All heavy atoms as an XYZ file, in Angstrom:
894
protein
N       3.272    -24.323     -4.564
C       3.467    -23.426     -5.664
C       4.874    -23.555     -6.231
O       4.986    -23.395     -7.413
C       3.168    -21.997     -5.258
C       3.227    -21.031     -6.425
S       2.121    -19.686     -6.171
C       2.710    -18.634     -7.367
N       5.821    -23.753     -5.401
C       7.167    -23.860     -5.873
C       7.290    -25.093     -6.779
O       7.996    -25.041     -7.773
C       8.088    -23.999     -4.693
C       9.584    -23.776     -5.069
C      10.389    -23.667     -3.864
O      10.043    -23.999     -2.739
N      11.615    -23.252     -4.016
N       6.621    -26.176     -6.479
C       6.652    -27.313     -7.323
C       6.128    -27.049     -8.727
O       6.661    -27.400     -9.705
C       5.901    -28.546     -6.717
C       6.596    -29.098     -5.584
C       5.890    -30.318     -5.102
N       6.400    -30.737     -3.792
C       5.823    -31.523     -3.000
N       4.609    -31.977     -3.264
N       6.355    -31.873     -1.926
N       4.936    -26.477     -8.700
C       4.301    -26.103    -10.001
C       5.227    -25.167    -10.805
O       5.468    -25.329    -12.014
C       2.944    -25.436     -9.775
C       2.071    -26.418     -9.069
C       2.361    -24.949    -11.078
C       0.718    -25.766     -8.665
N       5.807    -24.080    -10.131
C       6.687    -23.198    -10.800
C       7.932    -23.908    -11.379
O       8.331    -23.653    -12.478
C       7.128    -22.158     -9.828
O       6.023    -21.413     -9.430
N       8.493    -24.867    -10.577
C       9.667    -25.581    -10.996
C       9.298    -26.441    -12.191
O      10.101    -26.557    -13.171
C      10.252    -26.495     -9.876
C      10.949    -25.655     -8.877
O      11.425    -24.579     -9.242
N      11.114    -26.167     -7.725
N       8.105    -27.011    -12.225
C       7.742    -27.779    -13.384
C       7.572    -26.913    -14.697
O       7.963    -27.281    -15.688
C       6.368    -28.491    -13.158
C       6.567    -29.886    -12.657
C       5.318    -30.652    -12.640
N       4.765    -30.609    -11.332
C       3.487    -30.559    -11.052
N       2.562    -30.651    -11.910
N       3.105    -30.505     -9.704
N       7.031    -25.753    -14.442
C       6.777    -24.828    -15.566
C       8.113    -24.305    -16.122
O       8.339    -24.166    -17.318
C       5.845    -23.714    -15.213
C       4.407    -24.016    -14.878
C       3.647    -22.816    -14.372
C       3.732    -24.572    -16.119
N       9.020    -24.008    -15.253
C      10.219    -23.409    -15.648
C      11.371    -24.355    -15.908
O      12.376    -24.000    -16.521
C      10.690    -22.247    -14.743
C       9.503    -21.610    -13.999
C      11.475    -21.238    -15.378
C       9.899    -20.638    -12.968
N      11.293    -25.512    -15.336
C      12.341    -26.456    -15.577
C      13.494    -26.187    -14.544
O      13.179    -26.104    -13.337
N      14.698    -26.014    -15.039
C      15.842    -25.879    -14.108
C      16.176    -24.414    -13.730
O      17.104    -24.074    -13.118
C      17.083    -26.447    -14.722
O      17.349    -25.780    -15.960
N      15.296    -23.460    -14.142
C      15.553    -22.066    -13.890
C      15.277    -21.738    -12.428
O      14.338    -22.352    -11.831
C      14.673    -21.142    -14.773
C      14.915    -19.673    -14.475
C      14.929    -21.463    -16.236
N      16.149    -20.924    -11.856
C      16.016    -20.559    -10.386
C      14.617    -19.944    -10.166
O      14.223    -19.098    -10.934
C      17.039    -19.689     -9.992
C      17.124    -19.298     -8.546
O      16.577    -20.141     -7.792
O      17.673    -18.268     -8.178
N      13.955    -20.286     -9.055
C      12.614    -19.780     -8.770
C      12.744    -18.255     -8.425
O      11.741    -17.547     -8.746
C      11.993    -20.533     -7.519
C      10.459    -20.196     -7.375
C      12.713    -20.245     -6.253
C       9.658    -20.745     -8.465
N      13.741    -17.813     -7.919
C      13.912    -16.357     -7.621
C      13.912    -15.580     -9.012
O      13.339    -14.446     -9.085
C      15.127    -16.009     -6.851
C      15.050    -16.495     -5.418
O      13.929    -16.606     -4.868
N      16.163    -16.838     -4.866
N      14.570    -16.084     -9.968
C      14.570    -15.502    -11.272
C      13.098    -15.427    -11.780
O      12.725    -14.460    -12.423
C      15.430    -16.347    -12.249
C      15.609    -15.742    -13.627
C      16.298    -14.589    -13.905
C      14.905    -16.398    -14.676
C      16.263    -14.080    -15.167
C      14.946    -15.857    -15.927
C      15.670    -14.703    -16.169
N      12.347    -16.484    -11.627
C      10.977    -16.533    -12.113
C      10.142    -15.374    -11.482
O       9.401    -14.671    -12.098
C      10.419    -17.855    -11.775
C       8.876    -17.875    -12.024
C       8.404    -18.015    -13.389
C       7.967    -17.878    -10.998
C       7.006    -18.094    -13.586
C       6.619    -17.968    -11.238
C       6.127    -18.000    -12.514
N      10.321    -15.256    -10.098
C       9.562    -14.210     -9.411
C       9.988    -12.824     -9.830
O       9.164    -11.901     -9.912
C       9.670    -14.381     -7.928
C       8.843    -15.531     -7.403
C       9.492    -16.605     -6.714
C       7.528    -15.570     -7.600
C       8.716    -17.642     -6.218
C       6.717    -16.639     -7.181
C       7.347    -17.673     -6.439
O       6.597    -18.677     -6.026
N      11.305    -12.625    -10.191
C      11.781    -11.372    -10.639
C      11.115    -10.992    -12.005
O      10.694     -9.828    -12.227
C      13.340    -11.370    -10.812
O      13.855    -11.763     -9.573
C      13.886    -10.125    -11.184
N      11.069    -11.936    -12.887
C      10.465    -11.684    -14.183
C       8.980    -11.454    -14.003
O       8.408    -10.481    -14.641
C      10.649    -12.949    -15.043
C      12.106    -13.088    -15.479
C       9.789    -12.840    -16.291
C      12.404    -14.321    -16.211
N       8.296    -12.180    -13.138
C       6.865    -11.840    -12.922
C       6.638    -10.507    -12.337
O       5.737     -9.836    -12.735
C       6.309    -12.907    -11.974
C       6.162    -14.354    -12.656
S       5.298    -14.287    -14.208
C       3.657    -14.018    -13.647
N       7.498    -10.028    -11.417
C       7.466     -8.702    -10.824
C       7.613     -7.643    -11.834
O       6.895     -6.635    -11.906
C       8.370     -8.543     -9.662
N       8.561     -7.823    -12.779
C       8.812     -6.869    -13.864
C       7.593     -6.836    -14.798
O       7.154     -5.764    -15.222
C      10.107     -7.203    -14.596
C      11.383     -7.033    -13.859
C      12.546     -7.560    -14.591
O      12.401     -8.032    -15.731
O      13.616     -7.457    -14.100
N       7.024     -7.976    -15.099
C       5.883     -8.059    -15.967
C       4.689     -7.306    -15.352
O       3.997     -6.526    -16.020
C       5.453     -9.516    -16.265
C       4.319     -9.646    -17.203
C       4.066    -11.083    -17.481
C       2.915    -11.195    -18.490
N       2.593    -12.593    -18.780
N       4.528     -7.507    -13.997
C       3.411     -6.832    -13.357
C       3.632     -5.332    -13.327
O       2.739     -4.619    -13.564
C       3.360     -7.321    -11.827
C       2.115     -6.967    -11.155
C       2.070     -7.677     -9.821
C       0.844     -7.353     -9.072
N       0.773     -8.022     -7.734
N       4.888     -4.880    -13.088
C       5.217     -3.483    -13.180
C       4.986     -2.878    -14.502
O       4.466     -1.764    -14.628
C       6.598     -3.276    -12.647
N       5.332     -3.629    -15.534
C       5.186     -3.145    -16.897
C       3.683     -3.012    -17.234
O       3.253     -2.047    -17.853
C       5.789     -4.110    -17.886
O       7.192     -4.234    -17.531
C       5.695     -3.628    -19.363
N       2.846     -4.015    -16.751
C       1.416     -3.938    -17.025
C       0.756     -2.775    -16.283
O      -0.060     -2.050    -16.903
C       0.745     -5.250    -16.523
O       1.403     -6.348    -17.129
C      -0.692     -5.297    -16.814
N       1.193     -2.509    -15.087
C       0.699     -1.359    -14.359
C       1.054     -0.043    -14.985
O       0.289      0.861    -15.119
C       1.233     -1.301    -12.910
C       0.555     -2.327    -11.956
C       1.021     -2.160    -10.556
C       0.417     -3.128     -9.605
N       0.907     -3.013     -8.279
N       2.306     -0.003    -15.575
C       2.776      1.217    -16.238
C       1.980      1.445    -17.550
O       1.582      2.601    -17.824
C       4.265      1.082    -16.586
C       4.926      2.304    -17.085
C       6.378      2.087    -17.298
C       7.080      3.365    -17.748
N       8.573      3.202    -17.895
N       1.690      0.429    -18.294
C       0.876      0.514    -19.463
C      -0.486      0.928    -19.158
O      -1.041      1.759    -19.820
C       0.878     -0.873    -20.227
C       2.140     -1.207    -20.853
C       2.100     -2.630    -21.463
O       1.091     -3.319    -21.304
O       3.125     -3.001    -22.023
N      -1.144      0.383    -18.114
C      -2.442      0.834    -17.656
C      -2.435      2.263    -17.249
O      -3.326      3.018    -17.647
C      -2.959     -0.085    -16.533
O      -2.812     -1.436    -16.879
C      -4.372      0.273    -16.103
N      -1.384      2.700    -16.504
C      -1.283      4.090    -16.106
C      -1.145      4.989    -17.305
O      -1.733      6.065    -17.381
C      -0.167      4.299    -15.166
N      -0.375      4.565    -18.314
C      -0.113      5.301    -19.529
C      -1.420      5.484    -20.286
O      -1.810      6.592    -20.802
C       0.909      4.685    -20.413
O       2.119      4.568    -19.728
C       1.223      5.594    -21.621
N      -2.188      4.392    -20.360
C      -3.528      4.473    -21.138
C      -4.458      5.424    -20.383
O      -5.200      6.174    -20.975
C      -4.142      3.037    -21.224
C      -3.459      2.225    -22.234
C      -4.074      0.805    -22.238
C      -3.361     -0.123    -23.184
N      -3.862     -1.474    -23.155
N      -4.462      5.316    -19.058
C      -5.423      6.276    -18.228
C      -4.990      7.698    -18.370
O      -5.832      8.537    -18.565
C      -5.304      5.780    -16.723
N      -3.670      7.901    -18.436
C      -3.183      9.291    -18.621
C      -3.570      9.826    -19.967
O      -3.901     10.976    -20.153
C      -1.725      9.323    -18.379
N      -3.493      8.949    -20.952
C      -3.827      9.320    -22.389
C      -5.324      9.655    -22.469
O      -5.670     10.611    -23.139
C      -3.484      8.233    -23.366
N      -6.181      8.898    -21.749
C      -7.579      9.193    -21.788
C      -7.866     10.494    -21.032
O      -8.754     11.268    -21.501
C      -8.295      8.045    -21.073
C      -8.355      6.775    -21.867
C      -9.020      5.637    -21.152
O      -9.534      5.827    -20.008
O      -8.950      4.498    -21.667
N      -7.138     10.780    -19.960
C      -7.355     12.014    -19.253
C      -6.870     13.214    -20.071
O      -7.431     14.288    -19.915
C      -6.590     11.979    -17.910
C      -7.123     11.128    -16.870
C      -6.350     11.184    -15.602
C      -6.905     10.167    -14.607
N      -6.141     10.219    -13.324
N      -5.839     13.082    -20.897
C      -5.323     14.171    -21.663
C      -6.124     14.468    -22.914
O      -5.941     15.483    -23.548
C      -3.911     13.869    -22.052
C      -2.876     13.910    -20.939
C      -1.519     13.635    -21.390
C      -0.532     13.640    -20.196
N       0.881     13.347    -20.663
N      -7.087     13.621    -23.242
C      -7.926     13.846    -24.359
C      -8.676     15.164    -24.179
O      -9.174     15.476    -23.081
C      -8.969     12.670    -24.582
N      -8.725     15.973    -25.240
C      -9.377     17.272    -25.115
C     -10.869     17.144    -24.703
O     -11.565     16.353    -25.320
C      -9.211     17.899    -26.476
C      -9.005     16.797    -27.392
C      -8.341     15.735    -26.638
N     -11.203     17.805    -23.698
C     -12.649     17.822    -23.218
C     -13.464     18.666    -24.139
O     -13.004     19.686    -24.644
C     -12.682     18.330    -21.815
N     -14.601     18.235    -24.304
C     -15.576     19.030    -25.179
C     -15.925     20.321    -24.410
O     -16.227     20.346    -23.213
C     -16.868     18.284    -25.367
C     -16.694     17.056    -26.305
C     -17.967     16.382    -26.558
C     -17.772     15.167    -27.469
N     -19.043     14.488    -27.776
N     -15.815     21.416    -25.123
C     -16.107     22.706    -24.500
C     -17.607     22.804    -24.426
O     -18.294     22.535    -25.284
C     -15.560     23.784    -25.418
C     -14.046     23.846    -25.382
C     -13.544     25.021    -26.177
C     -12.007     25.046    -26.178
N     -11.528     26.216    -26.976
N     -17.946     23.287    -23.239
C     -19.387     23.528    -22.952
C     -19.823     24.834    -23.812
O     -19.126     25.880    -23.593
C     -19.670     23.658    -21.486
N     -20.838     24.721    -24.532
C     -21.272     25.937    -25.234
C     -22.099     26.748    -24.337
O     -23.083     26.303    -23.774
C     -22.119     25.520    -26.478
C     -22.720     26.694    -27.180
C     -21.320     24.562    -27.406
N     -21.607     28.004    -24.079
C     -22.260     28.901    -23.244
C     -23.223     29.665    -24.001
O     -22.920     30.465    -24.838
C     -21.200     29.812    -22.583
C     -21.721     30.675    -21.502
C     -20.668     31.512    -20.901
C     -21.229     32.453    -19.861
N     -20.165     33.281    -19.232
N     -24.496     29.446    -23.632
C     -25.579     30.170    -24.286
C     -25.852     31.414    -23.509
O     -26.083     31.433    -22.268
C     -26.878     29.320    -24.399
C     -26.769     28.140    -25.361
C     -28.082     27.964    -25.986
C     -27.922     26.986    -27.134
N     -28.989     27.095    -28.033
N     -25.920     32.549    -24.226
C     -26.203     33.810    -23.585
C     -27.590     34.180    -23.941
O     -28.017     34.160    -25.047
C     -25.248     34.910    -24.136
C     -25.593     36.251    -23.611
C     -23.792     34.499    -23.864
N     -28.436     34.452    -22.881
C     -29.817     34.831    -23.124
C     -29.783     36.358    -23.287
O     -29.408     37.033    -22.327
C     -30.628     34.410    -21.889
C     -32.158     34.623    -22.212
C     -32.938     34.033    -21.041
O     -32.657     32.943    -20.594
O     -33.932     34.705    -20.749
N     -30.307     36.777    -24.345
C     -30.324     38.162    -24.720
C     -31.683     38.760    -24.293
O     -32.719     38.268    -24.759
C     -30.013     38.454    -26.170
C     -30.030     39.992    -26.498
C     -28.681     37.878    -26.559
N     -31.624     39.753    -23.447
C     -32.921     40.447    -23.099
C     -33.280     41.373    -24.167
O     -32.506     42.294    -24.466
C     -32.741     41.154    -21.738
C     -34.014     41.867    -21.329
C     -32.280     40.161    -20.666
N     -34.414     41.243    -24.698
C     -34.852     42.107    -25.809
C     -35.870     43.143    -25.240
O     -37.052     42.736    -25.001
C     -35.502     41.354    -26.984
C     -34.331     40.345    -27.500
C     -35.954     42.285    -28.089
C     -34.887     39.514    -28.658
N     -35.472     44.297    -25.070
C     -36.273     45.431    -24.728
C     -35.699     46.666    -25.311
O     -34.501     46.638    -25.759
C     -36.553     45.552    -23.229
C     -35.260     45.776    -22.408
O     -34.364     46.427    -22.917
N     -35.161     45.166    -21.241
N     -36.436     47.716    -25.392
C     -35.896     48.990    -26.093
C     -34.685     49.520    -25.555
O     -33.741     49.921    -26.246
C     -37.021     50.014    -26.113
N     -34.536     49.432    -24.209
C     -33.377     49.968    -23.465
C     -32.113     49.153    -23.888
O     -31.120     49.690    -24.274
C     -33.578     50.011    -21.991
C     -32.385     50.603    -21.285
C     -32.679     50.576    -19.747
O     -33.528     49.868    -19.282
O     -31.886     51.322    -19.066
N     -32.200     47.830    -23.793
C     -31.089     46.968    -24.033
C     -30.647     47.047    -25.521
O     -29.490     47.127    -25.808
C     -31.438     45.501    -23.657
C     -30.211     44.589    -23.654
O     -29.082     45.016    -23.420
N     -30.393     43.360    -24.016
N     -31.657     46.968    -26.454
C     -31.302     47.062    -27.834
C     -30.698     48.446    -28.199
O     -29.718     48.522    -28.963
C     -32.535     46.805    -28.710
C     -32.252     47.038    -30.198
C     -33.108     45.434    -28.477
N     -31.210     49.476    -27.529
C     -30.543     50.840    -27.759
C     -29.104     50.898    -27.266
O     -28.281     51.466    -27.937
N     -28.783     50.196    -26.162
C     -27.459     50.260    -25.686
C     -26.558     49.367    -26.661
O     -25.395     49.801    -26.912
C     -27.383     49.577    -24.286
C     -27.806     50.469    -23.165
C     -28.658     50.061    -22.207
C     -27.297     51.828    -23.093
C     -29.062     50.939    -21.169
C     -27.643     52.587    -22.085
C     -28.570     52.172    -21.123
N     -27.075     48.312    -27.167
C     -26.258     47.488    -28.094
C     -26.090     48.309    -29.413
O     -24.958     48.262    -30.013
C     -27.001     46.160    -28.437
C     -27.118     45.273    -27.165
C     -25.847     45.150    -26.430
C     -26.084     44.440    -25.095
N     -24.967     44.469    -24.262
N     -27.101     49.106    -29.866
C     -26.874     49.917    -30.991
C     -25.736     50.873    -30.739
O     -24.934     51.211    -31.649
C     -28.208     50.628    -31.326
N     -25.763     51.457    -29.576
C     -24.643     52.428    -29.204
C     -23.292     51.713    -29.246
O     -22.314     52.357    -29.712
N     -23.197     50.533    -28.703
C     -21.941     49.772    -28.763
C     -21.513     49.550    -30.232
O     -20.326     49.737    -30.558
C     -22.097     48.416    -28.058
C     -22.336     48.539    -26.588
O     -22.048     49.631    -26.009
O     -22.783     47.574    -26.005
N     -22.428     49.168    -31.082
C     -22.128     48.931    -32.516
C     -21.731     50.232    -33.147
O     -20.704     50.179    -33.913
C     -23.393     48.303    -33.242
C     -23.181     48.268    -34.706
C     -23.620     46.892    -32.709
N     -22.432     51.341    -32.917
C     -22.117     52.558    -33.525
C     -20.680     52.951    -33.137
O     -19.850     53.482    -33.973
C     -23.158     53.614    -33.173
C     -23.061     54.883    -33.991
C     -23.686     55.013    -35.175
C     -22.191     55.912    -33.468
C     -23.587     56.181    -35.904
C     -22.033     57.066    -34.249
C     -22.750     57.240    -35.469
O     -22.624     58.381    -36.224
N     -20.384     52.951    -31.842
C     -19.066     53.293    -31.337
C     -17.919     52.444    -31.955
O     -16.908     52.958    -32.312
C     -18.956     53.191    -29.813
C     -19.800     54.293    -29.108
C     -19.350     55.691    -29.440
O     -18.147     55.940    -29.515
N     -20.295     56.571    -29.645
N     -18.178     51.169    -32.121
C     -17.184     50.338    -32.741
C     -16.956     50.636    -34.219
O     -15.793     50.682    -34.644
C     -17.697     48.801    -32.698
N     -17.938     50.951    -34.928
C     -17.807     51.404    -36.346
C     -17.159     52.748    -36.417
O     -16.282     52.927    -37.331
C     -19.233     51.426    -37.036
C     -19.817     50.040    -37.388
C     -21.286     50.198    -37.759
C     -18.988     49.340    -38.419
N     -17.489     53.658    -35.558
C     -16.878     55.003    -35.556
C     -15.436     54.917    -35.231
O     -14.571     55.565    -35.868
C     -17.622     55.943    -34.563
N     -15.073     54.043    -34.327
C     -13.658     53.963    -33.902
C     -12.839     53.305    -35.029
O     -11.744     53.755    -35.256
C     -13.524     53.012    -32.652
O     -14.330     53.693    -31.563
C     -12.084     52.938    -32.217
N     -13.396     52.257    -35.685
C     -12.729     51.575    -36.783
C     -12.503     52.468    -37.941
O     -11.495     52.503    -38.641
C     -13.471     50.326    -37.142
N     -13.527     53.318    -38.243
C     -13.403     54.269    -39.393
C     -13.473     53.522    -40.749
O     -13.150     54.100    -41.732
N     -13.906     52.246    -40.776
C     -14.017     51.531    -42.000
C     -15.202     50.477    -41.893
O     -15.713     50.337    -40.881
C     -12.716     50.853    -42.390
C     -12.298     49.802    -41.361
C     -11.025     49.105    -41.706
C     -10.676     47.988    -40.733
N      -9.498     47.272    -41.059
N     -15.467     49.906    -42.994
C     -16.498     48.863    -43.002
C     -16.038     47.683    -42.269
O     -14.971     47.193    -42.417
C     -16.949     48.527    -44.435
N     -16.911     47.058    -41.426
C     -16.591     45.870    -40.689
C     -17.624     44.826    -40.880
O     -18.881     45.069    -41.143
C     -16.438     46.167    -39.207
C     -15.443     47.157    -38.754
C     -15.586     47.423    -37.268
C     -14.006     46.631    -39.082
N     -17.211     43.505    -40.759
C     -18.268     42.462    -40.746
C     -18.895     42.387    -39.399
O     -18.476     42.978    -38.449
C     -17.550     41.125    -41.045
O     -16.764     40.698    -40.047
N     -20.018     41.563    -39.316
C     -20.711     41.457    -38.083
C     -19.798     40.842    -36.996
O     -19.743     41.321    -35.863
C     -22.018     40.560    -38.254
C     -22.632     40.176    -36.939
C     -22.980     41.184    -39.235
N     -18.932     39.886    -37.377
C     -18.105     39.241    -36.413
C     -17.003     40.250    -35.930
O     -16.676     40.344    -34.777
C     -17.403     38.068    -37.078
C     -16.557     37.220    -36.174
C     -16.008     35.977    -36.815
C     -17.001     34.878    -36.798
N     -16.544     33.608    -37.222
N     -16.581     41.119    -36.811
C     -15.548     42.084    -36.449
C     -16.149     43.166    -35.573
O     -15.436     43.575    -34.599
C     -14.978     42.780    -37.658
C     -14.091     41.819    -38.531
C     -13.763     42.450    -39.945
O     -14.549     43.296    -40.461
O     -12.693     42.030    -40.432
N     -17.365     43.550    -35.815
C     -18.088     44.531    -34.950
C     -18.260     43.906    -33.563
O     -18.000     44.632    -32.625
C     -19.431     44.901    -35.592
C     -19.170     45.680    -36.890
C     -20.217     45.818    -34.611
C     -20.472     45.892    -37.732
N     -18.748     42.680    -33.480
C     -18.914     42.013    -32.196
C     -17.600     41.940    -31.392
O     -17.684     42.176    -30.222
C     -19.472     40.633    -32.485
N     -16.554     41.621    -32.097
C     -15.239     41.593    -31.385
C     -14.800     42.969    -30.891
O     -14.354     43.073    -29.760
C     -14.208     40.950    -32.318
C     -12.867     40.725    -31.658
C     -11.933     40.046    -32.658
C     -10.552     39.846    -31.926
N      -9.606     39.192    -32.881
N     -14.980     43.985    -31.737
C     -14.513     45.306    -31.405
C     -15.374     45.873    -30.252
O     -14.920     46.574    -29.377
C     -14.608     46.234    -32.682
N     -16.724     45.605    -30.257
C     -17.614     46.092    -29.231
C     -17.602     45.255    -28.046
O     -18.274     45.632    -26.997
C     -19.051     46.230    -29.870
N     -17.032     44.034    -28.071
C     -17.014     43.092    -26.944
C     -18.446     42.673    -26.563
O     -18.823     42.668    -25.348
C     -16.260     43.692    -25.750
C     -14.822     43.936    -26.071
C     -14.012     44.516    -24.924
C     -12.613     44.893    -25.348
N     -11.929     45.659    -24.364
N     -19.239     42.369    -27.589
C     -20.589     41.830    -27.387
C     -20.756     40.618    -28.217
O     -19.958     40.384    -29.150
C     -21.687     42.934    -27.691
C     -21.548     43.453    -29.080
C     -21.642     44.084    -26.604
C     -22.622     44.482    -29.474
N     -21.801     39.869    -28.029
C     -22.057     38.639    -28.852
C     -22.501     39.098    -30.271
O     -22.994     40.180    -30.481
C     -23.111     37.768    -28.204
O     -24.390     38.432    -28.202
C     -22.727     37.348    -26.881
N     -22.436     38.142    -31.151
C     -22.977     38.426    -32.525
C     -24.511     38.647    -32.548
O     -24.952     39.437    -33.357
C     -22.600     37.243    -33.520
C     -21.128     37.227    -33.762
C     -20.737     36.145    -34.807
O     -21.540     35.920    -35.779
O     -19.642     35.557    -34.662
N     -25.236     37.988    -31.638
C     -26.739     38.174    -31.569
C     -26.979     39.645    -31.134
O     -27.825     40.251    -31.697
C     -27.314     37.193    -30.566
C     -27.323     35.727    -31.116
C     -25.977     35.129    -30.894
O     -25.088     35.538    -30.244
O     -25.859     33.955    -31.498
N     -26.223     40.097    -30.107
C     -26.424     41.456    -29.619
C     -25.994     42.474    -30.767
O     -26.643     43.561    -30.878
C     -25.616     41.692    -28.372
C     -26.128     40.939    -27.196
C     -25.178     40.928    -25.969
O     -23.993     41.048    -26.182
O     -25.680     40.817    -24.892
N     -24.982     42.165    -31.471
C     -24.526     42.988    -32.575
C     -25.694     43.098    -33.658
O     -25.852     44.252    -34.140
C     -23.305     42.371    -33.253
O     -22.240     42.264    -32.331
C     -22.806     43.311    -34.390
N     -26.315     41.986    -33.951
C     -27.406     42.054    -34.938
C     -28.595     42.816    -34.415
O     -29.240     43.519    -35.199
C     -27.780     40.593    -35.253
C     -26.719     39.786    -36.010
C     -27.261     38.320    -36.151
C     -26.565     40.350    -37.451
N     -28.903     42.731    -33.116
C     -29.890     43.623    -32.500
C     -29.572     45.050    -32.737
O     -30.430     45.782    -33.129
C     -30.080     43.272    -31.072
C     -30.876     42.099    -30.649
C     -30.725     41.837    -29.148
C     -32.323     42.221    -31.046
N     -28.368     45.463    -32.326
C     -27.944     46.805    -32.530
C     -27.937     47.289    -33.968
O     -28.368     48.396    -34.310
N     -27.506     46.341    -34.875
C     -27.504     46.759    -36.315
C     -28.953     47.029    -36.756
O     -29.145     47.836    -37.609
C     -26.863     45.624    -37.091
C     -25.325     45.625    -37.101
C     -24.769     44.426    -37.739
C     -24.805     46.925    -37.695
N     -29.879     46.151    -36.339
C     -31.322     46.285    -36.722
C     -31.807     47.730    -36.352
O     -32.462     48.368    -37.140
N     -31.494     48.174    -35.140
C     -31.883     49.365    -34.681
C     -31.197     50.544    -35.553
O     -31.931     51.448    -35.995
C     -31.441     49.544    -33.221
C     -31.763     50.896    -32.572
C     -31.254     52.130    -32.829
C     -32.649     51.006    -31.377
N     -31.759     53.018    -31.945
C     -32.620     52.307    -31.066
C     -33.394     50.158    -30.679
C     -33.390     52.958    -30.040
C     -34.151     50.697    -29.659
C     -34.140     52.023    -29.339
N     -29.915     50.381    -35.818
C     -29.285     51.436    -36.571
C     -29.673     51.407    -38.046
O     -29.817     52.465    -38.656
C     -27.752     51.203    -36.486
C     -27.162     51.456    -35.094
C     -25.668     51.035    -35.036
C     -27.276     52.854    -34.641
N     -29.970     50.227    -38.595
C     -30.515     50.198    -39.952
C     -31.882     50.889    -40.094
O     -32.157     51.563    -41.059
C     -30.575     48.742    -40.459
C     -29.227     48.122    -40.835
C     -29.414     46.641    -40.973
C     -28.732     48.672    -42.109
N     -32.692     50.581    -39.149
C     -34.030     51.245    -39.120
C     -33.942     52.800    -39.046
O     -34.679     53.460    -39.687
C     -34.854     50.711    -37.850
C     -36.265     51.267    -37.731
C     -37.129     50.715    -38.843
C     -38.544     51.231    -38.535
N     -39.420     50.988    -39.665
N     -32.952     53.304    -38.249
C     -32.790     54.724    -38.190
C     -31.873     55.295    -39.336
O     -31.591     56.467    -39.349
C     -32.077     55.087    -36.823
C     -33.028     54.839    -35.600
C     -32.371     55.240    -34.334
O     -31.102     55.494    -34.323
O     -33.091     55.344    -33.310
N     -31.494     54.417    -40.184
C     -30.656     54.743    -41.393
C     -29.279     55.367    -40.963
O     -28.777     56.266    -41.555
C     -31.378     55.629    -42.311
C     -32.672     54.968    -42.838
S     -33.717     56.033    -43.876
C     -32.851     55.876    -45.442
N     -28.686     54.834    -39.836
C     -27.399     55.371    -39.368
C     -26.250     54.495    -39.980
O     -25.145     55.001    -39.950
C     -27.342     55.234    -37.819
C     -28.379     55.999    -37.069
C     -28.038     57.495    -37.059
C     -29.106     58.202    -36.214
N     -28.813     59.597    -36.142
N     -26.502     53.337    -40.454
C     -25.523     52.486    -41.064
C     -26.037     51.978    -42.402
O     -27.235     52.026    -42.713
C     -25.169     51.237    -40.198
C     -24.516     51.705    -38.881
C     -26.407     50.331    -39.926
N     -25.080     51.570    -43.224
C     -25.462     50.907    -44.524
C     -24.652     49.694    -44.821
O     -23.554     49.509    -44.231
C     -25.341     51.976    -45.660
C     -23.961     52.586    -45.837
C     -23.942     53.679    -46.856
C     -22.564     54.282    -46.913
N     -22.455     55.318    -47.933
N     -25.110     48.966    -45.797
C     -24.379     47.680    -46.178
C     -23.535     47.928    -47.372
O     -23.979     48.501    -48.331
C     -25.466     46.662    -46.474
C     -24.883     45.363    -46.828
O     -23.834     44.989    -46.351
O     -25.523     44.647    -47.731
N     -22.231     47.538    -47.247
C     -21.303     47.643    -48.397
C     -20.598     46.273    -48.586
O     -19.675     45.940    -47.789
C     -20.266     48.732    -48.136
C     -20.782     50.160    -48.293
C     -19.640     51.150    -48.146
O     -18.417     50.755    -47.971
O     -19.964     52.322    -48.055
N     -20.990     45.610    -49.602
C     -20.344     44.322    -49.944
C     -20.197     43.385    -48.693
O     -19.120     42.929    -48.332
C     -18.985     44.522    -50.551
C     -19.079     45.280    -51.870
C     -17.756     45.597    -52.474
O     -16.749     44.902    -52.098
O     -17.647     46.469    -53.270
N     -21.344     43.041    -48.006
C     -21.370     42.141    -46.858
C     -20.673     42.635    -45.649
O     -20.344     41.909    -44.782
C     -20.783     40.727    -47.227
C     -21.598     40.011    -48.294
C     -21.051     38.643    -48.485
C     -21.845     37.935    -49.587
N     -21.380     36.542    -49.757
N     -20.427     43.980    -45.617
C     -19.867     44.641    -44.463
C     -20.679     45.883    -44.183
O     -21.433     46.386    -45.005
C     -18.406     45.082    -44.678
C     -17.435     43.829    -44.893
C     -16.051     44.252    -44.707
C     -15.202     43.001    -44.753
N     -13.866     43.259    -44.378
N     -20.575     46.315    -42.911
C     -21.410     47.375    -42.437
C     -20.547     48.609    -42.261
O     -19.409     48.526    -41.667
C     -22.119     47.001    -41.110
C     -22.878     45.690    -41.183
C     -22.993     48.151    -40.634
C     -23.994     45.770    -42.125
N     -21.006     49.755    -42.618
C     -20.318     50.959    -42.442
C     -21.291     52.129    -42.012
O     -22.521     51.977    -42.229
C     -19.574     51.440    -43.717
O     -18.708     52.482    -43.414
C     -20.520     51.761    -44.819
N     -20.776     53.185    -41.405
C     -21.671     54.237    -41.054
C     -22.175     54.976    -42.290
O     -21.500     55.061    -43.316
C     -20.905     55.242    -40.206
C     -20.414     54.758    -38.823
C     -19.543     55.812    -38.102
C     -21.510     54.333    -37.948
N     -23.471     55.415    -42.175
C     -24.104     56.147    -43.325
C     -23.568     57.462    -43.430
O     -23.113     58.123    -42.592
C     -25.557     56.023    -43.182
């Protein structure tokens, strides 16, 4: 191998050749590690957590109570998203509760927001 190396490099010292090759190998490993790290740092897709809502009179009644309390505490008209955040329930559960309250005429709609009647 030394003969082949000497022919390729000419009069350059063989130790110098091995030093350059070692540096090149280290640089290649570093680039590979950097690429792997970049791939690992890519934001992972968030898993969408589906909540199964149990629909029965008791559960819907409790959600209606949560919605009513959130509206009463706020004292102003809120959007569905705002009600869900204030009541700490999902938007689907908020809609269930709103349906109950609308049927009982406890809430009303004001310009795409819900307020107590």
